[in-house]
C-alpha positions in Angstrom: 0.0 0.0 0.0 1.5 3.3 -1.1 0.3 6.7 0.1 -0.1 9.9 -1.9 1.8 13.0 -0.9 -1.3 14.6 0.5 -2.2 11.5 2.6 1.3 11.6 4.1 0.9 15.3 5.0 -2.5 14.6 6.6 -1.0 11.7 8.6 1.8 13.9 9.8 -0.6 16.6 10.9 -2.8 14.0 12.7 0.3 12.5 14.5 1.5 15.9 15.7 -2.0 16.8 17.0 -2.2 13.5 18.9 1.3 14.0 20.3 0.2 17.5 21.7 -2.9 16.0 23.2 -0.9 13.2 24.9 1.6 15.7 26.2 -1.0 17.9 27.8 -2.8 15.0 29.3 0.4 13.6 30.7 1.2 16.9 32.4 -2.3 17.0 33.9 -2.1 13.4 35.2 1.3 13.9 36.8 0.4 17.2 38.4 3.2 19.1 36.6 2.2 22.4 38.2 4.9 23.7 40.5 4.1 23.3 44.2 2.9 26.5 45.8 5.3 28.0 48.2 4.6 30.4 51.0 7.3 33.0 51.2 7.7 35.3 54.2 10.0 37.9 55.6 13.3 38.5 53.8 12.6 35.8 51.3 9.3 37.5 50.3 10.9 41.0 49.9 13.8 39.5 47.8 11.3 37.7 45.6 9.2 40.8 45.0 12.3 42.8 44.2 13.5 40.2 41.8 10.1 40.2 40.0 10.2 44.0 39.7 13.6 43.8 38.2 12.6 41.2 35.7 9.5 43.2 34.7 11.7 46.3 34.1 13.9 44.1 31.9 10.8 43.4 29.7 10.1 39.7 30.7 6.4 39.0 29.9 4.1 38.5 32.9 2.8 35.1 31.7 6.4 33.8 31.5 7.2 35.0 35.0 4.0 33.5 36.4 4.7 30.1 34.9 8.3 30.1 35.8 7.7 30.9 39.5 4.3 29.3 40.0 2.4 32.4 40.8 -0.6 34.1 39.3 -0.4 36.9 36.7 -2.6 39.1 38.9 -0.1 38.9 41.7 2.6 40.2 39.4 0.4 43.0 38.2 -0.4 44.0 41.8 3.3 44.7 42.4 
């Protein structure tokens, strides 16, 4: 059985879509979200200062939120 060029392209598209679905479901199943930390005292002030510096450098808020496991609204409040 030989496949046309268009059929091969369709198969590749379907395979990539399925791989994305599997990857997102695997992340949900393993609980890939970073564990929430409660910062206090000096650590909290250093964390906030670091966030402000990164924002001034132009790092996007969604990237910071995902990297540090915090909400975007928390960053905007600073």
